[in-house]
C-alpha positions as CSV (number, residue, x, y, z in Angstrom):
1,M,0.0,0.0,-0.3
2,K,1.2,3.4,-0.9
3,P,2.2,5.7,2.2
4,I,-0.4,8.3,1.3
5,A,-2.9,5.8,1.0
6,L,-2.2,4.4,4.4
7,L,-1.8,7.5,6.2
8,M,-5.3,8.2,4.6
9,L,-6.7,5.5,6.4
10,V,-5.0,5.9,9.7
11,C,-6.8,9.9,9.7
12,V,-9.8,8.4,8.7
13,G,-9.6,5.8,11.8
14,V,-8.8,8.1,14.0
15,S,-11.7,10.4,13.1
16,V,-14.7,7.5,13.7
17,A,-12.5,5.3,16.3
18,L,-13.5,7.7,19.7
19,E,-15.3,5.6,21.3
20,C,-17.2,7.3,24.5
21,G,-18.0,6.0,27.9
22,N,-21.7,5.6,29.3
23,S,-23.6,9.2,29.8
24,E,-20.7,11.0,27.2
25,I,-20.5,11.9,24.1
26,A,-17.6,13.4,21.7
27,C,-17.3,16.5,20.6
28,S,-17.9,17.9,17.0
29,T,-14.0,17.6,16.1
30,N,-13.9,13.8,17.7
31,E,-11.0,14.5,19.4
32,E,-12.8,14.5,23.3
33,C,-15.4,13.1,24.7
34,I,-17.6,14.8,27.7
35,P,-20.6,14.1,30.3
36,Y,-24.2,15.1,29.0
37,E,-24.3,16.8,32.0
38,H,-21.3,19.2,30.6
39,I,-24.0,20.3,27.7
40,C,-25.0,23.5,27.7
41,D,-23.8,24.2,31.6
42,S,-22.3,27.8,30.8
43,G,-18.5,26.6,30.2
44,K,-17.3,25.8,27.0
45,D,-15.9,22.2,27.1
46,C,-15.8,21.6,23.4
47,A,-12.7,23.1,21.6
48,D,-15.5,24.4,19.0
49,G,-17.6,25.4,22.0
50,L,-20.2,23.9,19.5
51,D,-21.5,22.4,23.3
52,E,-22.9,25.7,24.1
53,D,-24.1,26.5,21.0
54,K,-27.4,28.6,21.4
55,E,-29.6,26.4,18.9
56,L,-28.2,22.8,21.0
57,C,-29.0,24.3,24.1
58,A,-32.6,25.6,23.0
59,A,-33.5,22.1,22.3
60,W,-31.5,21.1,25.0
61,K,-32.5,23.1,28.1
62,N,-36.0,23.0,29.8
63,T,-37.6,24.9,32.5
64,K,-39.9,22.1,34.0
65,C,-36.8,20.1,35.0
66,D,-33.0,20.2,36.3
67,R,-30.3,20.2,33.2
68,S,-30.1,17.2,31.5
69,F,-32.9,16.4,32.7
70,V,-36.7,16.9,30.4
71,E,-40.1,15.8,31.5
72,C,-41.2,11.8,30.1
73,T,-44.7,10.7,30.4
74,R,-45.0,6.8,30.6
75,N,-48.4,5.4,31.6
76,G,-50.0,8.7,32.4
77,V,-47.6,9.1,34.7
78,T,-44.8,12.2,34.2
79,N,-41.5,12.3,36.1
80,C,-38.3,14.5,34.8
81,T,-36.2,11.5,33.3
82,E,-32.5,12.1,32.6
83,I,-32.5,12.9,28.4
84,S,-30.2,9.6,27.8
85,E,-33.0,7.4,29.6
86,Y,-35.6,9.4,27.8
87,C,-34.2,8.6,24.4
88,T,-33.7,4.6,25.1
89,L,-36.9,3.8,27.3
90,E,-39.5,1.2,25.6
91,S,-42.8,-0.5,26.6
92,P,-43.9,2.3,26.4
93,P,-41.5,4.9,24.9
94,C,-41.3,8.6,26.8
95,E,-44.1,10.8,25.9
96,G,-42.8,14.6,26.1
97,E,-41.7,17.9,24.4
98,L,-37.9,17.2,23.7
99,D,-36.9,17.6,20.0
100,R,-36.5,14.3,18.3
101,R,-33.0,15.1,17.0
102,I,-31.7,15.1,20.5
103,C,-32.5,11.6,20.6
104,L,-30.5,11.4,17.0
105,M,-27.6,13.2,18.2
106,L,-26.9,11.4,21.0
107,K,-27.6,7.8,18.9
108,I,-25.2,9.1,16.6
109,G,-22.9,9.9,19.4
110,R,-21.4,13.2,18.5
111,I,-22.1,17.0,19.3
112,N,-24.3,18.6,16.7
113,K,-26.4,21.5,15.6
114,P,-30.3,20.4,15.5
115,S,-30.4,21.9,12.4
116,E,-27.4,19.8,10.8
117,I,-29.0,15.9,11.7
118,S,-32.4,17.3,10.4
119,H,-32.0,16.1,7.4
120,L,-30.9,12.5,8.8
121,L,-34.4,13.0,10.9
122,D,-36.7,12.9,7.9
123,I,-34.6,10.0,6.5
124,T,-35.3,7.9,9.4
125,E,-39.2,8.6,10.1
126,S,-39.2,8.2,5.8
127,N,-37.7,4.5,6.5
128,L,-39.6,4.1,9.5
129,N,-42.9,4.9,7.9
130,K,-41.7,3.4,4.9
131,S,-41.2,-0.1,7.1
132,K,-44.4,0.3,8.7
133,E,-46.6,0.3,4.7
134,L,-44.3,-2.9,3.7
135,G,-45.3,-3.9,6.8
136,E,-49.1,-3.9,6.4
137,K,-48.6,-4.8,2.5
138,F,-47.3,-8.5,4.1
139,R,-50.2,-9.0,6.1
140,S,-52.2,-8.5,3.7
141,L,-50.4,-10.6,1.9
142,L,-49.9,-13.3,4.3
143,L,-54.0,-13.1,4.8
144,N,-54.5,-13.9,1.0
145,T,-52.1,-15.9,0.2
146,L,-51.3,-18.6,3.7
147,S,-54.6,-17.9,6.0
148,H,-58.6,-17.7,5.9
149,E,-61.1,-18.9,8.2
150,S,-62.7,-20.5,6.1
151,C,-59.5,-22.9,5.3
152,P,-56.8,-24.9,7.2
153,K,-53.9,-23.1,8.6
154,M,-51.1,-22.3,5.5
155,Y,-54.2,-22.2,3.4
156,T,-56.3,-19.4,1.7
157,L,-59.8,-19.4,0.3
158,V,-60.0,-19.1,-3.6
159,G,-63.5,-20.1,-5.4
160,D,-64.4,-23.1,-3.5
161,Q,-61.0,-24.0,-2.7
162,C,-58.4,-23.7,-0.7
163,L,-55.0,-23.3,-1.8
164,S,-51.5,-21.9,-1.0
165,F,-49.7,-19.5,-2.6
166,F,-46.0,-20.0,-0.8
167,Y,-44.7,-16.8,-2.7
168,L,-42.1,-16.7,0.8
169,G,-40.1,-19.7,-0.8
170,K,-38.8,-21.1,-4.0
171,M,-37.9,-24.0,-4.9
172,R,-37.5,-27.1,-7.8
173,W,-40.6,-28.3,-9.5
174,I,-40.3,-32.0,-7.6
175,E,-39.5,-29.9,-4.4
176,S,-42.8,-28.2,-4.5
177,Q,-44.8,-31.4,-4.5
178,Y,-42.9,-32.5,-1.3
179,Y,-43.7,-29.3,0.1
180,C,-47.6,-29.5,-0.6
181,R,-48.1,-32.8,1.0
182,E,-46.5,-32.3,3.9
183,F,-49.7,-29.9,4.5
184,K,-52.1,-32.4,3.3
185,G,-51.9,-31.0,-0.6
186,E,-50.6,-31.4,-4.1
187,L,-49.0,-29.2,-6.7
188,L,-52.5,-27.0,-8.1
189,T,-54.5,-28.9,-10.6
190,L,-56.5,-26.9,-12.9
191,N,-59.9,-28.7,-13.4
192,N,-61.9,-26.0,-15.4
193,V,-61.7,-22.1,-16.7
194,S,-63.3,-21.3,-13.8
195,H,-60.7,-21.9,-10.9
196,F,-58.2,-21.0,-13.5
197,A,-60.2,-17.3,-14.0
198,D,-60.2,-17.3,-10.1
199,I,-56.9,-17.8,-9.8
200,V,-55.2,-15.5,-12.0
201,K,-57.8,-12.8,-10.6
202,H,-56.6,-14.0,-7.1
203,L,-52.7,-13.0,-8.0
204,Q,-53.4,-9.6,-10.4
205,K,-55.1,-8.5,-6.7
206,Y,-53.0,-8.9,-4.7
207,E,-49.6,-8.2,-7.2
208,L,-48.3,-11.2,-6.4
209,P,-44.5,-10.9,-8.7
210,S,-44.1,-14.4,-8.4
211,D,-44.2,-17.1,-10.8
212,F,-46.0,-20.5,-9.3
213,W,-45.2,-24.1,-10.1
214,I,-48.1,-26.1,-10.5
215,G,-48.5,-29.8,-10.9
216,G,-48.3,-30.1,-14.6
217,S,-45.6,-32.3,-16.8
218,N,-44.6,-34.0,-19.4
219,E,-42.7,-36.5,-18.3
220,N,-43.7,-39.2,-20.4
221,A,-43.0,-38.5,-23.9
222,T,-45.6,-40.3,-25.2
223,L,-48.6,-39.6,-22.9
224,G,-47.7,-36.1,-23.3
225,W,-48.8,-33.2,-20.6
226,A,-50.4,-34.6,-17.9
227,W,-51.7,-33.7,-14.3
228,L,-50.6,-35.1,-10.9
229,D,-53.7,-37.6,-11.6
230,G,-52.7,-38.5,-14.9
231,S,-55.3,-37.0,-16.3
232,P,-54.4,-34.9,-19.7
233,M,-53.9,-31.6,-19.6
234,E,-55.7,-29.4,-21.8
235,M,-53.6,-27.5,-24.7
236,G,-53.9,-24.5,-26.0
237,S,-56.5,-21.4,-25.5
238,P,-57.1,-20.5,-22.2
239,F,-54.3,-21.8,-20.5
240,W,-51.1,-21.7,-22.3
241,A,-48.7,-18.3,-22.8
242,T,-48.8,-17.3,-26.0
243,R,-45.7,-18.0,-27.6
244,Y,-43.9,-17.0,-31.3
245,S,-43.0,-19.2,-34.0
246,A,-41.0,-18.3,-37.2
247,D,-42.8,-20.8,-39.3
248,C,-46.6,-20.8,-40.0
249,V,-48.1,-22.5,-37.7
250,Q,-51.5,-24.5,-38.1
251,R,-54.8,-23.0,-37.6
252,N,-58.1,-25.6,-36.9
253,V,-60.2,-23.5,-39.5
254,T,-61.8,-23.8,-42.9
255,V,-60.6,-21.3,-45.5
256,A,-60.5,-21.0,-48.7
257,K,-57.0,-21.9,-50.3
258,S,-56.7,-18.4,-51.6
259,E,-57.0,-16.7,-48.3
260,T,-54.7,-19.3,-46.4
261,K,-52.6,-16.8,-44.2
262,C,-49.3,-17.1,-42.2
263,Y,-49.8,-17.1,-38.3
264,H,-47.0,-17.0,-36.0
265,F,-48.5,-17.2,-32.8
266,Y,-49.7,-19.8,-30.6
267,Q,-51.2,-20.9,-27.0
268,A,-49.0,-24.1,-26.1
269,P,-46.2,-25.6,-24.5
270,E,-42.9,-25.1,-27.0
271,V,-43.1,-27.1,-30.2
272,V,-40.7,-29.1,-29.2
273,P,-40.4,-29.7,-25.6
274,Q,-37.1,-28.4,-23.9
275,S,-38.7,-28.1,-20.6
276,K,-41.0,-30.5,-18.6
277,C,-42.4,-28.2,-15.5
278,A,-45.9,-26.0,-15.9
279,S,-45.6,-23.1,-14.4
280,L,-47.9,-19.7,-14.1
281,S,-45.7,-17.1,-15.5
282,F,-46.0,-13.5,-14.0
283,E,-44.1,-12.3,-16.8
284,H,-46.9,-14.1,-19.3
285,A,-50.3,-12.9,-16.8
286,Y,-50.1,-16.1,-15.1
287,Y,-50.9,-18.3,-18.1
288,I,-49.0,-21.6,-18.2
289,T,-45.8,-21.9,-19.6
290,D,-43.7,-24.8,-20.1
291,E,-40.3,-24.2,-17.7
292,D,-36.8,-26.7,-16.6
293,C,-37.9,-28.4,-14.0
294,Q,-34.8,-27.4,-11.7
295,V,-35.8,-23.5,-12.1
296,H,-36.6,-22.3,-8.2
297,K,-40.6,-20.9,-8.1
298,S,-42.6,-20.9,-5.5
299,P,-45.6,-23.5,-5.2
300,I,-49.2,-23.4,-5.2
301,C,-50.7,-25.9,-3.4
302,V,-54.5,-27.4,-3.3
303,Y,-55.9,-28.7,-0.1
304,K,-56.7,-32.5,-0.1
305,G,-57.9,-32.7,3.5
306,S,-61.0,-33.1,4.9
307,D,-60.8,-31.0,8.1
308,F,-61.6,-28.0,7.3
309,P,-62.5,-25.4,10.7
310,N,-65.9,-24.5,9.6
311,G,-67.0,-28.1,8.8
312,S,-67.0,-27.6,5.0
313,T,-65.8,-30.1,2.4
314,F,-65.3,-28.8,-1.5
């Protein structure tokens, strides 16, 4: 390492490595620590005098408690509490008039004017609010993917079926089948167009940006695409995603020879199957696509047991 670079690292290390004891805070220069009680005590203890800054002292001092203390209300009781304790008490936290930027300054561990850390408070509160919003969205998703009063645990009601949309985890196709069986289910079989429509609407409503394994595969080339119970999968519309072919695709329609057109789009698995497992594809608006069975996707399980909390049997 070059001497200049090494010197820079040493300097940076010195500027950030200062550690203060309990009830102490570093001066803005990071050259010394002073006790909390020396902040705004009418004596400049930091070399730059920032510990006696008017703006800081206006936020630090109050007329209701001694210096370095502030009123804290908890469980309906109000007492004068050390500022450091006011900022760290939980369950419940303190309620009072202390400027929240003071608590942020103590958390940072270095004296600053409140105005100089306002942007940090904005970022902190913005992140907290964002976290709460995401938390509510997550809770909503759990209630509509893995929970419903009419279904067993880990299942939600969609149409007349109890389904589990395990979007939180991703696994291979065969692993998805084992996973479903652990919860008395199997990978989803699309019995009819109505079930398919209900599921697609549910996925779109709750904005689940995942690809989902379902219980279809092309394990036997002679039999072709089939569901887990051995019944054949219906090809084409309305289940399969639209694909493009450079060659002309035959359409089962009768037209005059002079009106014959070349069609390049079809709804079905790839003409030459390269992938053997069926998935509801987010990219294709949740239509079925044939995928590599080793790719990790989320499973959709359909409940196969009979123990429903409300006595229903679907």
